[in-house]
TIROTOR-967983 format. One record per residue: residue in one letter; x negated, y, z of N, C-alpha, C in turn. Coordinates in steps of 0.02 Angstrom, whole numbers, plus 32768, in hexadecimal, padded with zeros to 4 digits. Example, Ala and Ser with C-alpha at 12.3 -4.5 7.8 and 13.67 -1.06 7.14 Angstrom:
// TIROTOR-967983
a7D6C7EE481867D997F1F81867D6C7F5B8186/s7D7E7F9081627D547FCB81657D7B8002818A/
This chain:
// TIROTOR-967983
m85BC7D8D77E685C27D4C77C585F67D52778E/a85E67D39775286167D3B771C86517D0F772C/d868A7D1F770D86C77CF8771986BB7CAF7704/l86D47C80772C86CD7C39771B86FE7C2376E4/v87357C4976DD87677C3876AA876D7C727679/q87637C66763887677C9A760587A57C9075D9/n87BD7CC775BD87F57CC3758E87DE7CA3754C/v880A7C7C752F87FB7C5A74F0882A7C7674BA/t880E7C8D748288357CA7744988227C83740A/d88547C6573E988497C3E73AB88137C0973B5/g88157BEA73EF87E77BB373FC87A17BC9740E/k87987C0B741887567C24742A875B7C4B746C/v87247C48749287217C6D74D1871C7CB774C2/d87487CDE74E287497D2674D987127D457503/q86DB7D5B74E586A17D78750986AF7DBF7521/s86E37DDE750686F07E23751987047E2A7562/t871E7DF4757D87337DF775C386F87DEF75F3/n86BF7DDB75D786847DCF760186567E0C75FD/t86707E457612864A7E84760B862E7E9D764D/s86437E817685862C7E9A76C586027E6776E9/t85CC7E7D770485A07E52772C85937E75776E/s85817E4F779F85727E6C77E185307E5177F8/a850B7E7A781B84C97E67783684CE7E617881/s84AA7E33789C84A97E2A78E484627E1D78FB/t84567E2F793884147E26795684147DE6797F/g83E67DBA796F83E47D7A799283C37D8079D5/t83C87D4B79FC83A87D497A3E838B7D047A48/s83567D017A6F83347CC17A7A83527C997AB4/s83847CB67AD783A27C947B1083EC7C897B04/l84057C537B21844C7C427B1C846A7C427B61/d84A07C697B6A84C27C6A7BAA85017C407BA5/k85287C417BDB85647C177BDC85977C2F7BA8/d859A7C707B9A85C87C897B6785B57C6E7B22/a85747C6B7B14855E7C517AD385717C077ACB/f85687BE07B01857B7B997AFE85C67B917AF5/l85EE7BBC7B1586367BB97B0D864A7BC87AC5/q862A7BFB7AA786387C0C7A6186257BD27A33/l85ED7BB27A4185D97B787A18860D7B407A1C/l86267B357A5986567B007A6386977B0F7A3E/v86AE7B4D7A4486EC7B617A2286E37B5D79D7/t86AA7B7379BD869D7B707975869B7B28795C/q867C7AFC7983867A7AB5797186C07A97796C/m86EA7AA9799C872E7A8F799B87567AAC7960/k87487AEA7950876E7B0C791A875C7AF178D6/y871C7AE278CB87067ACE788886F17A847884/q87087A5B78B286F87A1478AE871A79F37872/d86FE79BD785C871979977823875B79777838/p8791798B781A87D2796D782E87D679227821/l87AC790977F287AD78C277E48780789B7814/n875478C078378727789F7867871F78CC78A4/p875578D878C8875179077900872878EB793B/s8711791A796586EC790579A1871B78E279D1/t870178B279F4872A788C7A24873278B37A65/d8762789E7A8D876D78BE7ACE872F78B87AFA/t870E787F7AF586D278737B1E869C78A67B0F/q869378B57ACE866078E67ABB8670792B7AD7/f86B1793F7AD486C479817AEF86BB79847B3B/v86CB794D7B5C86C2794C7BA5867879527BB7/e864D79317B93860579357BA085EC797D7B95/q8605799D7B5F85F079E17B51860A7A127B87/l86487A067B9D86647A317BD2863D7A287C14/a862879EB7C21860179DE7C5E85BE7A027C5A/t859F7A007C1F855F7A237C1685697A6E7C1D/f85A07A877C0185AF7ACE7C0785B97AE37C50/s85DD7ABA7C7585E97AC97CBC85A87AC87CE4/q857D7A977CD5853C7A927CF785117AD07CE9/l85127AE77CAA84EC7B227C9885057B5F7CBD/e85477B667CC385637B9F7CE6854E7B9F7D30/q85507B657D50853D7B617D9684F37B727DA0/m84C97B5C7D7284827B6B7D7784757BB67D6F/q849A7BD67D4184927C1E7D3884AA7C447D76/n84E07C2E7D9384F97C4F7DD084C87C477E09/l84AB7C0A7E0E847A7BFE7E43843C7C297E3A/n84247C2F7DFC83EA7C5A7DEF83F87CA27E00/q84357CBA7DEF84467CFF7DFD844B7D0C7E48/t84687CDB7E6D846C7CE27EB684277CE37ED5/y83FB7CB87EBD83B77CB67ED883927CF77EC9/s839B7D127E8C837B7D517E7983957D8A7EA5/n83D67D8B7EB383F27DC07EDD83D87DBB7F25/s83D17D7D7F3D83B77D737F81836F7D8D7F87/q83487D807F5483047D9B7F5483047DE77F54/a83327E057F2F83367E4E7F2C83467E6B7F70/f83747E4C7F9683867E657FD883497E618007/g831D7E317FFC82E27E2B802582AE7E618018/l82B87E897FE482897EBE7FD382977F007FF7/v82CD7F04801B82DE7F41803F82A67F528071/g828D7F90806D82577FA5809982127F96807D/m820D7F72804681CD7F62802781B87F997FF7/y81777F9E7FEC815B7FCE7FBC81527FAA7F79/v816F7FC57F43816E7FA27F03815B7FD07ECA/d81487FB17E92813E7FD47E5381737FBC7E22/v81957FEB7E0081C57FD97DCD81B37FFE7D8C/a81C27FDF7D5481B37FFE7D1381F280227CFA/e81E9805F7CE2822180847CC5820C80A07C81/t8239809C7C51822C80B17C0D825680EE7BFC/d823581237BE2825981607BD18278815A7B8B/s829881907B7582BA81907B34828A81887AFA/a824A819A7B04821981947ACF81F9814F7ACD/g820F81237AFA81F480DF7AFB81B480D87B23/k81A0810C7B488163810A7B70817380EC7BB4/t814B80BC7BC8815680997C07812780B57C3D/s814380C37C78811B80DC7CB0812E80B47CEE/i810480B87D21810E80937D5F812780C27D95/k815D80AF7DB5817980D37DED816C80AA7E2D/s815080CA7E60814080A87E9E816780C67ED8/g8179809D7F07819C80B67F4281B9807D7F6C/y81D980907FA481F8805F7FCF824080527FB8/v825580137FBE829A80007FAE82C680137FE8/d82F280457FDD831D805D80138357802D8020/y837780167FEB83AE7FE77FF283B87FC47FAF/v83E37F907FAF83F37F697F72843E7F697F68/v84547F757F2B849B7F747F1A84A77F3F7EE4/l84E37F247EE384F77EF47EB085237F177E7C/s85107F127E3D85367F307E0785427EFB7DD2/n85827EE97DC785937EB37D9885707E727DA8/g85697E657DE9854A7E277DFE84FF7E277DFF/k84E07E5E7DEC84977E627DEA847E7E967E1D/a84477E857E3D842B7EB17E7084037EEA7E51/q84097F257E7083E27F607E5B83C07F7D7E98/l83827F927E8E83597FAD7EC5835D7FFA7EC5/s836980167F00836A805E7F07832680777F1F/i830580A07EF582C480BC7F0682C781087EFC/d82C0812D7F3282C281767F2F8302818F7F0C/g833A816E7F1A837981857EFF838B816B7EBA/s835F81467E9A836C812A7E57837280DF7E5B/l839C80C27E2F83A7807A7E2F838080597DF7/y836280207E07833A7FFA7DD7834F7FB07DDB/s83517F8F7DA283627F487DA183257F207DB6/t83327EE27DCC82FB7EB77DE082CF7EA47DA5/d82EA7EAB7D6882C27E9C7D2C828A7ECF7D24/q82917F0B7D42825E7F3F7D3C82287F397D71/l82317F0A7D9F82017F027DD581BD7EE97DBB/q81887F0C7DCF81457EFB7DB881197EDE7DEF/q811D7EFB7E2B80F07EE67E6181107EF77EA4/v81027ECD7ED6811B7ED77F1A80E07ED77F4A/y80E07F087F7880A97F0F7FA880C37F027FEE/d80997EE5801780A87EDF805E80A47F24807E/s80D67F3580A880D87F7780C6809A7F8580F1/t80827F52811480467F5A813D800A7F6D8113/y80067F4F80D87FCE7F5E80AA7FD07FA78095/i800B7FC180868011800680717FFD803580A9/i8012802480E78001804E81207FB6804F812C/k7F978013812A7F4F800F81357F29803480FE/k7F44803180C17F23805280897F1F809D8092/g7F5080B980B67F52810280BF7F36811A8101/l7F1B80ED812A7F018102816B7EC0812A8164/p7EB3815881927E72817B81937E39814981A0/y7DFE815981867DC5812D81907D8481538185/v7D4D813381977D0A814E818C7CEC81298150/p7CDD814B81197CC8812A80DB7C8B80FD80E2/k7C5A8112810A7C1D80EB81107C0080F18156/e7BD780C181697BB880C281AB7B8580FA81B0/v7B82811881EB7B53815081F77B29813F8233/e7AE78144822A7AB8813C82627A91817C8268/a7AA481A582997A8681E782A27A5681E782DD/a7A24821582DA79F4821C831179FA8261832F/f79FA8265837179FE82A5839479C282AA83C3/d799782DB83B6795B82E783DF79698322840D/k796A8316844E7979834B847E79438381847F/a79078370846778D283A2846378DE83D28428/d790283BC83F6791283E583BB795B83D783A7/p798B83EE83CF79D183DA83C579F083F98386/e7A1983D183647A3E83E883297A8383C78329/d7AB383E983097AF783CD83037AF6838D82D9/i7B26836082E67B2D832382BF7B6C832A8294/t7B64832082517B9C832782227BA382E781F8/f7BE182D181EE7BEE829781C47C33829E81A3/e7C3F827481707C7D827981497CB182468161/v7CF18259815A7D29822C81697D5C82338131/n7D8A8203812E7DC3820881017E02820D812D/l7E2A824081237E62824E814F7EA18226813D/g7E9D81F9810C7ED681CE80FB7F0381EC80C6/s7F3C81CA80BB7F6B81E080887FB181C78099/g7FE281DF8074802781C9807F804281DF80C2/d806081B080E6807E81C08127804D81BF8161/t800E81B081537FDD81AA81897FA281DA817F/v7FB18218816A7F7D824A81627F6F826B81A5/a7F2E827381B57F1A829481F37F0582DC81E5/s7F0C830682177EF7834C82117EC1835E8244/d7EB3833082717E80833E82A47E6482FC82BD/v7E2C830082E17E0C82C482FB7DEC82D3833E/a7DF182A3836C7DD082A983AD7D94827B83AF/v7D60829083D47D21826A83D87D1782538420/i7D08821384287CFC81F6846A7CB481DC846B/i7C8D81F4849C7C4881DD84A57C4081C584ED/n7C27818884F47C1A816C85377C59816E8562/d7C93815B85437CD4815885657CED819B857C/t7CD381D1855F7CE9821485717CFC823A8532/v7D37825A85347D4E828184FB7D2682C284F8/v7D0882D084BE7CE1830D84B57D10834884B1/d7CFD837F84D27D2583BC84D07D3183D18488/s7D6F83E584797D8083F884347D578433841B/d7D3C845B84497D11849484357CCF847B8417/h7CBD843C84267C7E8421840E7C8683F383D1/v7CC483EF83B77CD283C6837C7CF983F08349/t7CE283F1830B7D05841682D67D1483E8829B/l7D4C83F4827B7D6083CF823F7D6A84028207/s7D4183FD81D37D45842A819A7D4C8400815B/g7D888400813F7D9483D581047D90838C8119/n7D5F836980FE7D56832281107D1583188137/k7CFB834E81567CBC8349817C7CC8835881C6/v7CAF832A81F07CB3833282387C6E83468252/t7C6C8378827D7C2D838F829A7C31838A82E6/i7C01836683037BFA8363834C7BC28393835E/k7BD383C883837BA183FB83947B6E83DF83C6/k7B3283FD83C37AFB83E583ED7B0A83EB8437/e7B35841B844A7B46842384917B6783E684AE/a7B8883BE84837BAA8382849B7B7B834884A7/l7B3C834F84907B0C831784937AD1832584C1/e7AC7836384D47A8A837684F97A868356853E/d7AC08347855D7ABF832B85A17ABD82DF85A2/l7ABB82BF85687ABA827685657A75825C8575/e7A73822385967A33820285A37A1A81E28562/d79D981D5855F79BD81B5852479DE8170851B/g79EF816184DC7A0F812184CD7A378125848D/t7A5780EE847B7A7F80EA843E7AC980E88451/y7AF1811284307B37811A84407B63810C8403/k7B9780E3840D7BCA80D783DA7C01810C83E2/i7C0C813283AD7C3D816883B07C82814E839C/i7CB5815F83C37CFA814B83B47D1F8188839A/l7D41817E83617D6981B383437DB381A08348/v7DDD81CF835E7E2581C483627E4781FA8338/f7E6781E583017E89821482D57ED1822082EF/n7EEC825982DE7F2F826A82F67F66825A82C3/d7F5C8226829B7F908210826D7FC881EF8295/s7FFD81D98273803781BD82968027817E82BE/l7FF1815B82AC7FDE811D82CE7FA1812782FC/y7F88816583007F4D817383287F1481428319/t7F01814082DB7ECD811282C37E8C811E82E9/t7E6C80E682FF7E2E80EA83257DF780C682FF/v7DBE80E782F77D8380CA82D67D4B80CA8309/s7D30808E83177CFE808A834D7CBD80688338/d7CB5805782F87C7B803082E47C55804E82A9/k7C5E808E829D7C3F80AD82627C0980E18273/i7C0F810282AC7BE1813982BC7BB5812582F7/t7B74812982EE7B44811B83247B148155832A/i7B09816C83687ADA81A383757AA6818B83A7/k7A66819483947A2F818183C07A1181C183DE/v7A1481C6842079FD8201844479B881F38460/t7989822184547944821A846C792A825F8482/g78EE825D84A478CC829B84B678E782BC84F4/s78C182F1850A78D48318854478D183628532/s78FC8389854E78FC83D1853F78C483F48564/s78B184308550787B84568570788D846985B7/d78CD847585C478E28488860878D4844F8638/e78E28411862378D683D8864E788C83D0865D/d786183DD862A781983D986347802840E8665/s7820844B865F780E8482868C7822847286D3/d785F845786DC78758446871F78498410873D/s783583E18714780983AC872C77C783C88743/g77AB83FA871F776C841987337772843F8773/d77AA8463877D77B4848887BB77B7845987F6/n77D9842287ED77DE83F28824779A83D68836/t776E83CC8804772B83B18811770283E2883A/d77078424882876E18456884C76F8845B8894/e773A8458889E7753845D88E3773B8422890C/d773D83E588EE772683AA891276DC83B18922/s76B683CC88F3766F83D58900766284068938/g768A843C89397683846D896F7692845089B2/n76C7842789B476D9840889F376A283DB8A0B/s768083BA89DC7649838E89EF761083B48A0D/d760083F089F375CA84198A0F75DB842F8A55/d761B84448A5E762F845B8AA1762784238AD4/g763783E88ABF763083AF8AED75E783A38AFF/s75BA83AD8AD0757383A38ADD755A83D78B0E/d756C84178B067557844C8B367571843E8B7B/s75AF84278B7E75CD841A8BBE75A683E48BE2/g758D83B48BBC7566837E8BDA752583988BF6/e750483C68BD374C583E28BEC74D0840A8C2C/d750684328C2E751584598C6A7522842B8CA5/s754183F18C96755083C38CCD751083A78CEA/e74DE83988CC074A1837D8CDA747B83B28D04/l747E83F18CEE745E84268D15747F842C8D5A/
């Protein structure tokens, strides 16, 4: 700002003293310090012939005090909200030296107060609440990373022509990644020798299904993640048919029964004789 009072030489304003100017960056918000500066400036440059009354200054001071209390209340409320974020999963925006903005995600480990303002600690780095972009419920994040079966599977197993049953699974992500899965059929855990996991594909070998009676079975999968996620409504296997061995055994039993019947008939004839 140029000087408000200039030197006068021979009845003219000396322009040589007005050689320095300063630039300032404005702001769209006024805080309590700005209001205090306005009040002091008003008192300094008021018209001495028509000064402000005491009542006007008291009203302005009351307004200034009210503004300060509102700002303190807002800051306290903002800090309280920040403390409630401990343990929550959040997204914060961070800007590098080139001005590029990226999103940092993680759990809030703790909150610290610096110059009256709360800062969030995420993976060892501090971020202001102004950088906060999004907050997630912890349960949502856990569920999002749980193992699951991408789509429903309805498989058929014919005991007359047995084949392995294979389907896809998702082993999860984050803290709930699974490395193995157990299969339960008809309330019985299938022997691990009859179940294989290769990548994201589970194979139930035919040996695990050959002894099942004809019918439809809901397969239960139990993953070995930290929560032992259980999926019970995605895999269905329909068992039909009879093996050749069963047919052969049935034929042998029929022949034996027939033979016994003939022996009984001969015995009856001998009895009559």
